[in-house]
N, C-alpha and C positions, 0 to 999 in steps of 0.2 A: 378463470382465476383472476382475482383482483391483485395486480402486481404491487400496487402501492400499499395495500393492507398487509400483504405478505412481507414486503420489505420492512414495514414498520415493526412487525412482530420479530423478524430476524434481527433487526438492529437492536431492539430491546433485549433480545436474547444475548447478542454479542456484548452489550453493555453489562449484562448480568454476569456473563462469563468473565469479563475483564475484572469486575469487582471481586469475584470469588478467587481468581487465580493470580491477579497482578497487583491489586492494591496491597500496600505494605504498611505495617504499623509504624508510626512515627515515634521512635524512641532511641535512646543512646546518644553517644557523642556525635554520631553521623546523622542525627535527626533532621538537620536542615536539608540534606540531599534527599531524604525520604519524603519530606514535605514537597520538595520540588518535583520529585517523580510523580507523586499523587496529583499535584497541581497540573502537570503536563498531561497526564492521562485523563484528567477530569475536564479537559478543555473542550470536550465534545467531538464533533466530527461525524462523518457518515458511517464509520466502521465498515467501510467498503471491503477491505481485505478479509476480515473474518467472515463477513457475510458471503463473499465469493467462495471462501473455503468450505463453509457449511453447505452452501448451495451445491457445490460439486460433490461433496460427501453424500448428500441426499440423492443426487442424481445417480450415483453409482451404488445406491442401496446401503449406505453406511448406517450402522445402528450404534446404540449405546453412547457413551460419553467420551470415547477415545479422541474425538476431534477437539474437545474443549481446551486442553492445555496448549495445543498448537494455534487455536484461534487467539488465545491470549498472547502467545509468543509473537505472532505476526504483527499484532497491533502494538506491542511493546517496541518491536523493531521499527515500525513505521513512525511511532511517536518519537523515538530517539533521533531518527533522521530529520524530523521536523524541528526538534530542539536545536540540532546542529545547523540545519539550513538557515535558521533565523539569526544565527550569531552575527555580530558585527563584521567578522572577517569573511563571512559568506554573503548572505542576502541582506543582512542588517535590517530585519523587519521587527517592528515594535508591537504589532498586533497580529493575532491569528485566531480565527473563529470568534472574533469579537472580544477576545481577552488579550491582556498584555502577554507578550511572549515570555518564555522562561527566563531568558537573560535580562529582560527588562525588569523583571521582578526580583530575581535572585543574584544578578550580576553575571558577567561573562564566565568567570572562573567556575562558579557553581553550575552554570548551564552546561559547560563542557563535561563536568563530572556527572551531571544528571543524565546526559545522553549516554555516557559510558555505562552508568549503572543500569539504565533501562535496557541496553543491549545485553548486558550480562544477565539481567533478570529474565530476559526472553529465553536464553539457552538453559538457565537454571530451571525454568518452568517446564520447558519441553523435554529436556533430558531426564528429568526426574521420573517421567512416565515409563522409561525403560526399566526402572527398578520395581515397578508395580505390576508386572505382568509375567506369567509363566508360560503363556502361549507363544511357542517359537515363531509361528507365522506372523503373529501380531507384533512381536518384538522386532522382526525383520522389517515389517512395514513402518514401524515407528523410527527405526534406525535410518531407513531410506528417507522418510519425511524430514528427519533431523538434518541429514546431509543436504537435502534440497534447500532447507531453510538457511543453512550456513552458506552454501554456494551462491544462492540468489541474493544474499545480503552482502556478500564480499566483493573482492576485486573483479570477479567475473560477472558481477551483478550490480546492485545498487551503488555500492561504494565506488566501483570502477567508473560508472556513469557520472557520478558526482565529481570524481577526479578530473575527467576530461572536460566537464562543464566549467569547473573552476579554472583549469589551465587555459581553456579557450578564451575565457573572459580576461584573465590576467595577462596573457601574451598577445591579446588582440587578434586571435585567430579568426579569420573570416569564414565562419562555418558554412559548409554547403549541405545539401540534403543528406549525404552519406554521414557526415559528422553529427548532424542534428539527430538523425535517425538512431545513431549509435547511442547518443545521450538518452534519448527517449526510451529506447529498448531496455537499457540498463537501469537508469536512474528511476524511472517510473514503472516500466513494464516488468522488471525482474520480480518485484514483490507481488505483483498481480499474478504472474506466472507461478510463483512459489505458492501463493494461496490456493490457486486452483489445483495445482499438481499435488499438493499435500492432501487436499480433500479427496482427490481421486485415489491416491496411493493408499491412504488409510482405509478407504472403503474396499480395497482389493482390486482396483483397476489393473488391467494387463499393461505390459510395457508399451505396446503399440497404441493403446488408448491414452496412456499418460503422455505420450509424444504428441498426440493430437491436442490434448488438453493444454500442453505447453504453448502450442501455436495459437490456441484460443486466447490464452493469457497475453501473448505477444501482441496480437491484433487489438485486443481490448485495451491494453496499456497504451498503445499508440493513439487510439481514438480518445482515450481519457486525457492524455497529455495535450493533444492538439486542441481539444475542447477547453482545457485549462488556459492555453495561450490565447484563445479567442476571448474567454471571459476576462482576461487581464486587460483587454482593450474595450470590451463592450459591457462588462459586468457592472452590477450595482454594488457599491462598496458596503452598504448596510447588509445586503443579502449575502455577500461573500464572507463578511466578517473580517476582512483584511483590505488594505489599500489596493486600488486598481492602478494600473499604469506603472507598476514597479519595474517591469521588464524594460519599458522604454526609458525610465529614469536611470536604470543601470546600464543602458546601452547594450542590452542582451539581444542576440539574434534568436528569434523564435520562428515558429512555423508561419505565423502571421506576417512577420517582417520579410520572410522569404517569398511567400506565395499570396499574401493578401487574405482578407476575410472569406470571400466566396470560395476560393480554392480550398482553404482550410476546412470550411464547412463540408464541402464535397468529400474531402479525404476522411473526415470523421465518419461520415456515412459509409464510405467504402471499407474502412477498417472494421467498422461495426458489422457490416454485411458479411465480411469474410469470417469473422468470429462466429456469427450465427450459423452460417453455412457449415462450418466445422462442427459446431454443436449438434446440428441436425444429423451429421454423418455418424455420430455415435449411436444413433438408433435408440435413444432413451428419451424419457419425458424431460424435455429441457425447457418447458414453457417459462418457468420462473427465471432461469438463467438468461434466456433470450430477452425477456422483459427487462431484466436488470441491466443488461448491456445496452438495450435500446434507450433506457432512461438516461444513460450517460450522454447520448447525442443531444438531448434537449435540456439537460440540467442547467440551472442558473447559478449554482454555487458548488 
């Protein structure tokens, strides 16, 4: 299997799903926030989370289009988190993926409301599927998937990680490995866990298999975020589509500041290896998912 070709196809599919389920017609008195929502969604990106979701859905033998609304929902949530991350009160970034950030174009007040609207649009998109099915088993799977989506985006997931990240910066907390790992697991890892778990659940995975999938997501999220910290130091600004060195300018403690580049690279490989070992333990065709995780180790953006 050519992983890069498969990834390209899956990314194109994810973009198509996003257009069909998440794009919104710009009309009415609230037209401006609709424009801002579409602007934020059209900013590009790897569509990594919906690709992970679809990959795990395929791995467990998922069929039909049940996965599509949840693919759109996870990317809507991810996009809202980026819109809020870029705000002046948080990271104060003016560019993302080579484009001006939402607040830079529409102002801070509209950017806050855009993030709120994207989050609500995610749950509107996913929850609507419960009304479109008479199969009791599939309704239960969708309800479980919706619960995972909510938990992993909330205070015990991404939002909780963001809270501690902000407080640590504002209060000058000298983060150690435990604190940094907590932020990574929740702020970055939770949505990757959610993506993979939802794919597995909708395809009919057993509870014990879903628990393994969650661990795969945890380790993948750690590898992804550490690699992100490395790229903030060593990356090419043009390739990344955003300024490098922002962590240093904001005096943020990162994996690199704690351990240095070489140790960070070693840990990316270690977390990736753990994820792949867990994938293999499922006893299914995991070639694409393995290749996708490995690609994170060497990515340059």
